[in-house]
A tleap script that builds the chain and sets N, CA, C and O, in Angstrom:
source leaprc.protein.ff14SB
mol = sequence {
  NMET LYS SER VAL VAL GLY MET VAL VAL SER
  ASN LYS MET ARG LYS SER VAL VAL VAL ALA
  VAL ASP ARG LEU PHE HIE ASN LYS LEU TYR
  ASN ARG TYR VAL LYS ARG THR SER LYS PHE
  MET ALA HIE ASP GLU ASN ASN LEU CYS ASN
  ILE GLY ASP ARG VAL ARG LEU ASP PRO SER
  ARG PRO LEU SER LYS ARG LYS HIE TRP VAL
  VAL ALA GLU ILE LEU LYS LYS ALA ARG ILE
  TYR VAL PRO PRO SER ALA LYS ASP ASP ASN
  PRO SER PHE THR THR SER GLY THR SER HIE
  VAL PRO PRO SER ALA THR CSER
}
set mol.1.N position { 105.342 84.879 117.526 }
set mol.1.CA position { 105.737 85.478 116.267 }
set mol.1.C position { 106.853 86.481 116.526 }
set mol.1.O position { 107.059 86.918 117.659 }
set mol.2.N position { 107.568 86.839 115.471 }
set mol.2.CA position { 108.658 87.786 115.620 }
set mol.2.C position { 108.359 89.066 114.855 }
set mol.2.O position { 107.397 89.137 114.090 }
set mol.3.N position { 109.180 90.059 115.069 }
set mol.3.CA position { 109.016 91.339 114.389 }
set mol.3.C position { 109.308 91.199 112.905 }
set mol.3.O position { 110.105 90.356 112.493 }
set mol.4.N position { 108.652 92.035 112.103 }
set mol.4.CA position { 108.893 92.063 110.665 }
set mol.4.C position { 109.146 93.510 110.248 }
set mol.4.O position { 108.727 94.449 110.924 }
set mol.5.N position { 109.841 93.669 109.121 }
set mol.5.CA position { 110.151 94.995 108.586 }
set mol.5.C position { 109.500 95.111 107.219 }
set mol.5.O position { 109.598 94.199 106.398 }
set mol.6.N position { 108.837 96.233 106.976 }
set mol.6.CA position { 108.168 96.418 105.695 }
set mol.6.C position { 108.019 97.877 105.333 }
set mol.6.O position { 108.502 98.763 106.039 }
set mol.7.N position { 107.337 98.116 104.212 }
set mol.7.CA position { 107.143 99.455 103.667 }
set mol.7.C position { 105.665 99.819 103.744 }
set mol.7.O position { 104.806 99.010 103.396 }
set mol.8.N position { 105.368 101.035 104.200 }
set mol.8.CA position { 103.986 101.503 104.299 }
set mol.8.C position { 103.457 101.773 102.889 }
set mol.8.O position { 104.055 102.538 102.132 }
set mol.9.N position { 102.334 101.140 102.541 }
set mol.9.CA position { 101.742 101.327 101.218 }
set mol.9.C position { 100.421 102.092 101.275 }
set mol.9.O position { 99.942 102.557 100.241 }
set mol.10.N position { 99.823 102.235 102.458 }
set mol.10.CA position { 98.586 102.998 102.585 }
set mol.10.C position { 98.464 103.532 104.003 }
set mol.10.O position { 98.741 102.826 104.973 }
set mol.11.N position { 98.040 104.801 104.111 }
set mol.11.CA position { 97.776 105.390 105.427 }
set mol.11.C position { 96.470 106.174 105.398 }
set mol.11.O position { 96.355 107.214 106.046 }
set mol.12.N position { 95.500 105.688 104.661 }
set mol.12.CA position { 94.238 106.407 104.484 }
set mol.12.C position { 93.279 106.230 105.656 }
set mol.12.O position { 92.240 106.888 105.705 }
set mol.13.N position { 93.611 105.357 106.593 }
set mol.13.CA position { 92.729 105.111 107.731 }
set mol.13.C position { 93.263 105.837 108.959 }
set mol.13.O position { 94.457 106.120 109.054 }
set mol.14.N position { 92.376 106.133 109.889 }
set mol.14.CA position { 92.811 106.734 111.141 }
set mol.14.C position { 93.469 105.673 112.001 }
set mol.14.O position { 92.909 104.598 112.214 }
set mol.15.N position { 94.663 105.979 112.496 }
set mol.15.CA position { 95.408 105.117 113.421 }
set mol.15.C position { 95.711 103.737 112.849 }
set mol.15.O position { 95.963 102.800 113.607 }
set mol.16.N position { 95.691 103.596 111.523 }
set mol.16.CA position { 95.997 102.313 110.889 }
set mol.16.C position { 96.801 102.548 109.627 }
set mol.16.O position { 96.616 103.549 108.934 }
set mol.17.N position { 97.693 101.617 109.334 }
set mol.17.CA position { 98.460 101.649 108.093 }
set mol.17.C position { 98.489 100.246 107.509 }
set mol.17.O position { 98.305 99.262 108.225 }
set mol.18.N position { 98.722 100.161 106.202 }
set mol.18.CA position { 98.924 98.882 105.541 }
set mol.18.C position { 100.399 98.808 105.185 }
set mol.18.O position { 100.943 99.715 104.554 }
set mol.19.N position { 101.044 97.715 105.598 }
set mol.19.CA position { 102.484 97.549 105.408 }
set mol.19.C position { 102.724 96.320 104.542 }
set mol.19.O position { 102.198 95.243 104.823 }
set mol.20.N position { 103.524 96.485 103.485 }
set mol.20.CA position { 103.902 95.374 102.611 }
set mol.20.C position { 105.230 94.812 103.101 }
set mol.20.O position { 106.214 95.541 103.227 }
set mol.21.N position { 105.249 93.506 103.377 }
set mol.21.CA position { 106.447 92.828 103.878 }
set mol.21.C position { 106.895 91.822 102.824 }
set mol.21.O position { 106.129 90.945 102.425 }
set mol.22.N position { 108.147 91.957 102.376 }
set mol.22.CA position { 108.709 91.041 101.380 }
set mol.22.C position { 109.455 89.913 102.076 }
set mol.22.O position { 110.036 90.103 103.145 }
set mol.23.N position { 109.432 88.738 101.456 }
set mol.23.CA position { 110.207 87.609 101.962 }
set mol.23.C position { 110.739 86.821 100.773 }
set mol.23.O position { 110.131 86.820 99.703 }
set mol.24.N position { 111.857 86.161 100.955 }
set mol.24.CA position { 112.462 85.317 99.928 }
set mol.24.C position { 112.423 83.874 100.398 }
set mol.24.O position { 112.649 83.592 101.575 }
set mol.25.N position { 112.136 82.960 99.479 }
set mol.25.CA position { 112.258 81.545 99.802 }
set mol.25.C position { 112.823 80.830 98.591 }
set mol.25.O position { 112.739 81.317 97.464 }
set mol.26.N position { 113.396 79.675 98.842 }
set mol.26.CA position { 114.079 78.923 97.792 }
set mol.26.C position { 113.119 77.911 97.191 }
set mol.26.O position { 112.524 77.110 97.913 }
set mol.27.N position { 112.964 77.941 95.859 }
set mol.27.CA position { 112.156 76.970 95.141 }
set mol.27.C position { 113.078 75.829 94.716 }
set mol.27.O position { 113.960 76.016 93.878 }
set mol.28.N position { 112.871 74.657 95.292 }
set mol.28.CA position { 113.776 73.532 95.041 }
set mol.28.C position { 113.669 73.004 93.615 }
set mol.28.O position { 114.666 72.554 93.052 }
set mol.29.N position { 112.482 73.052 93.025 }
set mol.29.CA position { 112.295 72.520 91.681 }
set mol.29.C position { 113.100 73.310 90.649 }
set mol.29.O position { 113.765 72.727 89.792 }
set mol.30.N position { 113.034 74.631 90.736 }
set mol.30.CA position { 113.712 75.474 89.756 }
set mol.30.C position { 115.050 76.013 90.267 }
set mol.30.O position { 115.771 76.690 89.534 }
set mol.31.N position { 115.376 75.712 91.514 }
set mol.31.CA position { 116.630 76.153 92.138 }
set mol.31.C position { 116.796 77.676 92.019 }
set mol.31.O position { 117.857 78.169 91.636 }
set mol.32.N position { 115.742 78.395 92.352 }
set mol.32.CA position { 115.744 79.854 92.303 }
set mol.32.C position { 115.117 80.390 93.590 }
set mol.32.O position { 114.339 79.711 94.261 }
set mol.33.N position { 115.483 81.624 93.906 }
set mol.33.CA position { 114.839 82.311 95.009 }
set mol.33.C position { 113.637 83.081 94.482 }
set mol.33.O position { 113.708 83.726 93.436 }
set mol.34.N position { 112.537 83.006 95.215 }
set mol.34.CA position { 111.289 83.639 94.811 }
set mol.34.C position { 110.916 84.671 95.865 }
set mol.34.O position { 111.019 84.414 97.065 }
set mol.35.N position { 110.478 85.850 95.403 }
set mol.35.CA position { 110.073 86.917 96.313 }
set mol.35.C position { 108.556 86.943 96.404 }
set mol.35.O position { 107.869 86.950 95.383 }
set mol.36.N position { 108.041 86.956 97.605 }
set mol.36.CA position { 106.605 87.062 97.851 }
set mol.36.C position { 106.356 88.249 98.774 }
set mol.36.O position { 107.191 88.583 99.614 }
set mol.37.N position { 105.200 88.880 98.608 }
set mol.37.CA position { 104.839 90.043 99.410 }
set mol.37.C position { 103.551 89.757 100.164 }
set mol.37.O position { 102.582 89.256 99.594 }
set mol.38.N position { 103.551 90.081 101.455 }
set mol.38.CA position { 102.352 89.985 102.281 }
set mol.38.C position { 101.994 91.381 102.760 }
set mol.38.O position { 102.877 92.180 103.070 }
set mol.39.N position { 100.701 91.676 102.822 }
set mol.39.CA position { 100.246 92.969 103.320 }
set mol.39.C position { 99.616 92.765 104.691 }
set mol.39.O position { 98.730 91.928 104.864 }
set mol.40.N position { 100.088 93.545 105.665 }
set mol.40.CA position { 99.567 93.483 107.022 }
set mol.40.C position { 98.996 94.840 107.397 }
set mol.40.O position { 99.571 95.878 107.069 }
set mol.41.N position { 97.856 94.826 108.089 }
set mol.41.CA position { 97.341 96.052 108.682 }
set mol.41.C position { 97.961 96.194 110.055 }
set mol.41.O position { 98.053 95.225 110.809 }
set mol.42.N position { 98.389 97.414 110.379 }
set mol.42.CA position { 99.056 97.654 111.654 }
set mol.42.C position { 98.487 98.903 112.308 }
set mol.42.O position { 97.985 99.805 111.637 }
set mol.43.N position { 98.577 98.936 113.630 }
set mol.43.CA position { 98.080 100.059 114.413 }
set mol.43.C position { 99.162 101.127 114.510 }
set mol.43.O position { 100.293 100.836 114.899 }
set mol.44.N position { 98.813 102.367 114.154 }
set mol.44.CA position { 99.716 103.519 114.226 }
set mol.44.C position { 99.031 104.554 115.108 }
set mol.44.O position { 98.247 105.368 114.620 }
set mol.45.N position { 99.320 104.525 116.384 }
set mol.45.CA position { 98.582 105.304 117.375 }
set mol.45.C position { 98.576 106.800 117.079 }
set mol.45.O position { 97.530 107.439 117.197 }
set mol.46.N position { 99.714 107.374 116.698 }
set mol.46.CA position { 99.812 108.826 116.538 }
set mol.46.C position { 99.767 109.287 115.083 }
set mol.46.O position { 100.043 110.454 114.806 }
set mol.47.N position { 99.432 108.410 114.160 }
set mol.47.CA position { 99.379 108.734 112.729 }
set mol.47.C position { 100.677 109.365 112.238 }
set mol.47.O position { 100.646 110.380 111.543 }
set mol.48.N position { 101.808 108.779 112.590 }
set mol.48.CA position { 103.112 109.311 112.205 }
set mol.48.C position { 103.614 108.756 110.885 }
set mol.48.O position { 104.503 109.351 110.277 }
set mol.49.N position { 103.078 107.640 110.423 }
set mol.49.CA position { 103.594 106.974 109.219 }
set mol.49.C position { 103.038 107.614 107.957 }
set mol.49.O position { 101.868 107.991 107.892 }
set mol.50.N position { 103.909 107.727 106.953 }
set mol.50.CA position { 103.519 108.175 105.623 }
set mol.50.C position { 103.821 107.069 104.631 }
set mol.50.O position { 104.559 106.134 104.941 }
set mol.51.N position { 103.251 107.172 103.437 }
set mol.51.CA position { 103.501 106.175 102.402 }
set mol.51.C position { 104.979 106.210 102.030 }
set mol.51.O position { 105.546 107.276 101.791 }
set mol.52.N position { 105.589 105.040 101.986 }
set mol.52.CA position { 107.004 104.931 101.651 }
set mol.52.C position { 107.915 104.781 102.848 }
set mol.52.O position { 109.098 104.485 102.678 }
set mol.53.N position { 107.404 104.975 104.059 }
set mol.53.CA position { 108.227 104.810 105.260 }
set mol.53.C position { 108.586 103.345 105.457 }
set mol.53.O position { 107.786 102.454 105.169 }
set mol.54.N position { 109.785 103.105 105.947 }
set mol.54.CA position { 110.214 101.750 106.302 }
set mol.54.C position { 109.967 101.602 107.799 }
set mol.54.O position { 110.504 102.378 108.590 }
set mol.55.N position { 109.155 100.608 108.206 }
set mol.55.CA position { 108.748 100.467 109.603 }
set mol.55.C position { 109.003 99.047 110.099 }
set mol.55.O position { 109.096 98.098 109.321 }
set mol.56.N position { 109.112 98.936 111.422 }
set mol.56.CA position { 109.214 97.629 112.072 }
set mol.56.C position { 107.904 97.376 112.797 }
set mol.56.O position { 107.422 98.227 113.544 }
set mol.57.N position { 107.326 96.187 112.568 }
set mol.57.CA position { 106.057 95.809 113.187 }
set mol.57.C position { 106.292 94.764 114.259 }
set mol.57.O position { 107.072 93.830 114.074 }
set mol.58.N position { 105.611 94.931 115.379 }
set mol.58.CA position { 105.621 93.933 116.445 }
set mol.58.C position { 104.239 93.298 116.535 }
set mol.58.O position { 103.235 93.983 116.340 }
set mol.59.N position { 104.170 92.003 116.828 }
set mol.59.CA position { 102.857 91.362 116.980 }
set mol.59.C position { 102.149 91.855 118.242 }
set mol.59.O position { 102.796 92.250 119.212 }
set mol.60.N position { 100.827 91.828 118.220 }
set mol.60.CA position { 100.052 92.246 119.386 }
set mol.60.C position { 98.786 91.402 119.459 }
set mol.60.O position { 98.553 90.531 118.622 }
set mol.61.N position { 97.990 91.671 120.455 }
set mol.61.CA position { 96.697 91.008 120.559 }
set mol.61.C position { 95.830 91.494 119.407 }
set mol.61.O position { 96.109 92.556 118.849 }
set mol.62.N position { 94.798 90.765 119.034 }
set mol.62.CA position { 93.934 91.231 117.944 }
set mol.62.C position { 93.253 92.558 118.301 }
set mol.62.O position { 92.537 92.653 119.298 }
set mol.63.N position { 93.490 93.574 117.474 }
set mol.63.CA position { 92.898 94.888 117.700 }
set mol.63.C position { 91.610 95.067 116.907 }
set mol.63.O position { 90.762 95.879 117.277 }
set mol.64.N position { 91.457 94.324 115.832 }
set mol.64.CA position { 90.235 94.317 115.031 }
set mol.64.C position { 90.248 93.032 114.210 }
set mol.64.O position { 91.052 92.136 114.467 }
set mol.65.N position { 89.369 92.942 113.234 }
set mol.65.CA position { 89.281 91.715 112.440 }
set mol.65.C position { 90.580 91.428 111.701 }
set mol.65.O position { 90.986 90.270 111.601 }
set mol.66.N position { 91.243 92.464 111.180 }
set mol.66.CA position { 92.455 92.259 110.380 }
set mol.66.C position { 93.722 92.833 111.009 }
set mol.66.O position { 94.810 92.615 110.476 }
set mol.67.N position { 93.620 93.560 112.123 }
set mol.67.CA position { 94.795 94.200 112.730 }
set mol.67.C position { 95.329 93.364 113.885 }
set mol.67.O position { 94.677 93.213 114.918 }
set mol.68.N position { 96.545 92.819 113.684 }
set mol.68.CA position { 97.209 92.038 114.725 }
set mol.68.C position { 98.641 92.509 114.927 }
set mol.68.O position { 99.427 91.821 115.578 }
set mol.69.N position { 98.992 93.658 114.387 }
set mol.69.CA position { 100.350 94.185 114.447 }
set mol.69.C position { 100.318 95.628 114.930 }
set mol.69.O position { 99.315 96.325 114.775 }
set mol.70.N position { 101.436 96.073 115.521 }
set mol.70.CA position { 101.593 97.446 115.988 }
set mol.70.C position { 102.889 97.992 115.409 }
set mol.70.O position { 103.900 97.290 115.378 }
set mol.71.N position { 102.866 99.248 114.946 }
set mol.71.CA position { 104.090 99.877 114.450 }
set mol.71.C position { 104.985 100.158 115.648 }
set mol.71.O position { 104.653 100.980 116.501 }
set mol.72.N position { 106.133 99.466 115.707 }
set mol.72.CA position { 107.052 99.626 116.828 }
set mol.72.C position { 107.940 100.848 116.638 }
set mol.72.O position { 108.143 101.623 117.572 }
set mol.73.N position { 108.477 101.022 115.415 }
set mol.73.CA position { 109.308 102.191 115.147 }
set mol.73.C position { 109.370 102.443 113.651 }
set mol.73.O position { 109.159 101.547 112.835 }
set mol.74.N position { 109.665 103.687 113.321 }
set mol.74.CA position { 109.871 104.071 111.926 }
set mol.74.C position { 111.373 104.046 111.687 }
set mol.74.O position { 112.116 104.844 112.257 }
set mol.75.N position { 111.815 103.117 110.835 }
set mol.75.CA position { 113.242 102.955 110.592 }
set mol.75.C position { 113.777 104.019 109.645 }
set mol.75.O position { 114.882 104.524 109.842 }
set mol.76.N position { 113.004 104.364 108.621 }
set mol.76.CA position { 113.446 105.363 107.652 }
set mol.76.C position { 112.232 106.110 107.129 }
set mol.76.O position { 111.289 105.504 106.620 }
set mol.77.N position { 112.263 107.437 107.258 }
set mol.77.CA position { 111.173 108.261 106.758 }
set mol.77.C position { 111.315 108.442 105.256 }
set mol.77.O position { 112.427 108.562 104.741 }
set mol.78.N position { 110.193 108.462 104.559 }
set mol.78.CA position { 110.192 108.673 103.112 }
set mol.78.C position { 110.255 110.162 102.818 }
set mol.78.O position { 109.795 110.989 103.605 }
set mol.79.N position { 110.830 110.485 101.678 }
set mol.79.CA position { 110.845 111.872 101.236 }
set mol.79.C position { 109.471 112.193 100.670 }
set mol.79.O position { 108.970 111.469 99.809 }
set mol.80.N position { 108.863 113.262 101.142 }
set mol.80.CA position { 107.519 113.631 100.716 }
set mol.80.C position { 107.629 114.533 99.496 }
set mol.80.O position { 108.306 115.560 99.531 }
set mol.81.N position { 106.966 114.148 98.431 }
set mol.81.CA position { 107.011 114.885 97.174 }
set mol.81.C position { 106.048 116.055 97.225 }
set mol.81.O position { 104.877 115.889 97.568 }
set mol.82.N position { 106.542 117.247 96.882 }
set mol.82.CA position { 105.703 118.434 96.772 }
set mol.82.C position { 105.655 118.806 95.300 }
set mol.82.O position { 106.681 119.188 94.738 }
set mol.83.N position { 104.490 118.707 94.653 }
set mol.83.CA position { 104.419 119.006 93.224 }
set mol.83.C position { 104.734 120.472 92.944 }
set mol.83.O position { 104.515 121.326 93.803 }
set mol.84.N position { 105.245 120.771 91.751 }
set mol.84.CA position { 105.587 122.158 91.419 }
set mol.84.C position { 104.398 123.104 91.490 }
set mol.84.O position { 104.574 124.280 91.806 }
set mol.85.N position { 103.197 122.625 91.205 }
set mol.85.CA position { 102.024 123.498 91.267 }
set mol.85.C position { 101.772 123.972 92.695 }
set mol.85.O position { 101.308 125.095 92.895 }
set mol.86.N position { 102.066 123.142 93.683 }
set mol.86.CA position { 101.895 123.549 95.078 }
set mol.86.C position { 102.932 124.594 95.452 }
set mol.86.O position { 102.655 125.483 96.256 }
set mol.87.N position { 104.129 124.495 94.874 }
set mol.87.CA position { 105.165 125.493 95.148 }
set mol.87.C position { 104.774 126.842 94.562 }
set mol.87.O position { 105.034 127.875 95.179 }
set mol.88.N position { 104.146 126.857 93.365 }
set mol.88.CA position { 103.748 128.109 92.733 }
set mol.88.C position { 102.589 128.769 93.470 }
set mol.88.O position { 102.520 129.996 93.544 }
set mol.89.N position { 101.681 127.968 94.012 }
set mol.89.CA position { 100.512 128.508 94.699 }
set mol.89.C position { 100.854 129.057 96.076 }
set mol.89.O position { 100.194 129.980 96.554 }
set mol.90.N position { 101.866 128.506 96.714 }
set mol.90.CA position { 102.205 128.880 98.079 }
set mol.90.C position { 103.477 129.726 98.069 }
set mol.90.O position { 104.533 129.213 97.700 }
set mol.91.N position { 103.418 131.005 98.460 }
set mol.91.CA position { 104.617 131.852 98.412 }
set mol.91.C position { 105.683 131.467 99.434 }
set mol.91.O position { 106.812 131.948 99.336 }
set mol.92.N position { 105.367 130.623 100.405 }
set mol.92.CA position { 106.374 130.234 101.396 }
set mol.92.C position { 107.374 129.238 100.831 }
set mol.92.O position { 108.373 128.949 101.491 }
set mol.93.N position { 107.145 128.694 99.624 }
set mol.93.CA position { 108.051 127.736 99.000 }
set mol.93.C position { 109.061 128.441 98.095 }
set mol.93.O position { 109.305 127.967 96.985 }
set mol.94.N position { 109.642 129.528 98.517 }
set mol.94.CA position { 110.640 130.198 97.689 }
set mol.94.C position { 111.971 129.506 97.862 }
set mol.94.O position { 112.324 129.094 98.967 }
set mol.95.N position { 112.716 129.376 96.769 }
set mol.95.CA position { 113.987 128.662 96.816 }
set mol.95.C position { 115.169 129.598 96.938 }
set mol.95.O position { 116.162 129.239 97.571 }
set mol.96.N position { 115.102 130.794 96.352 }
set mol.96.CA position { 116.251 131.691 96.367 }
set mol.96.C position { 116.114 132.797 97.402 }
set mol.96.O position { 117.010 133.633 97.517 }
set mol.97.N position { 115.041 132.828 98.144 }
set mol.97.CA position { 114.855 133.856 99.151 }
set mol.97.C position { 114.093 135.061 98.622 }
set mol.97.O position { 113.683 135.909 99.414 }
set mol.98.N position { 113.890 135.167 97.328 }
set mol.98.CA position { 113.122 136.262 96.750 }
set mol.98.C position { 111.766 135.731 96.321 }
set mol.98.O position { 111.571 134.523 96.188 }
set mol.99.N position { 110.846 136.635 96.110 }
set mol.99.CA position { 109.526 136.196 95.674 }
set mol.99.C position { 109.584 135.745 94.226 }
set mol.99.O position { 110.496 136.115 93.485 }
set mol.100.N position { 108.621 134.954 93.832 }
set mol.100.CA position { 108.586 134.391 92.482 }
set mol.100.C position { 107.914 135.394 91.545 }
set mol.100.O position { 106.732 135.264 91.226 }
set mol.101.N position { 108.686 136.399 91.108 }
set mol.101.CA position { 108.172 137.416 90.201 }
set mol.101.C position { 109.021 137.374 88.944 }
set mol.101.O position { 110.246 137.451 89.039 }
set mol.102.N position { 108.413 137.255 87.765 }
set mol.102.CA position { 109.208 137.249 86.534 }
set mol.102.C position { 109.925 138.584 86.331 }
set mol.102.O position { 109.406 139.623 86.739 }
set mol.103.N position { 111.119 138.577 85.703 }
set mol.103.CA position { 111.868 139.826 85.523 }
set mol.103.C position { 111.128 140.853 84.675 }
set mol.103.O position { 111.328 142.052 84.868 }
set mol.104.N position { 110.286 140.427 83.749 }
set mol.104.CA position { 109.575 141.371 82.888 }
set mol.104.C position { 108.500 142.141 83.653 }
set mol.104.O position { 108.115 143.230 83.225 }
set mol.105.N position { 108.013 141.617 84.753 }
set mol.105.CA position { 106.956 142.277 85.515 }
set mol.105.C position { 107.499 143.443 86.327 }
set mol.105.O position { 106.738 144.346 86.676 }
set mol.106.N position { 108.793 143.453 86.638 }
set mol.106.CA position { 109.358 144.522 87.461 }
set mol.106.C position { 109.700 145.748 86.633 }
set mol.106.O position { 109.802 146.837 87.198 }
set mol.107.N position { 109.883 145.628 85.332 }
set mol.107.CA position { 110.276 146.768 84.480 }
set mol.107.C position { 109.091 147.584 84.050 }
set mol.107.O position { 109.250 148.572 83.333 }
savepdb mol mol.pdb
quit
C-alpha cells in the first residue's frame, strides 16, 4: 500500500486519531467525477494531532482491530479556535497589553 493524505476528524482517543481521506474517481455512465471519503484510524504516538490537521499516513502492521496506519507527518496544523468566553475568563488573553477593564469602572 502507499501513503495517503487526509484530514483529522477525531482525536478523542489516546495515541489514536481518525483521519478522513478523500478520493476522486470517474463514473463512466454519467461521465462525472465522484468524490468518496474513507475514514481510517491511525496511530499518533505523541498525541500531536488536533482536529483539522492535514496529515500523511503510512501503512503499518496491524496495531489493533481497526488501526493499520501510522501518522508519518503533520503537513499543515489547524488553527485552534479560542471562544470569546475563554478570553474573558482568562486575563492572559489580553489583546492590547492592558487589562480588560471598562472605562466607566476606572472613574
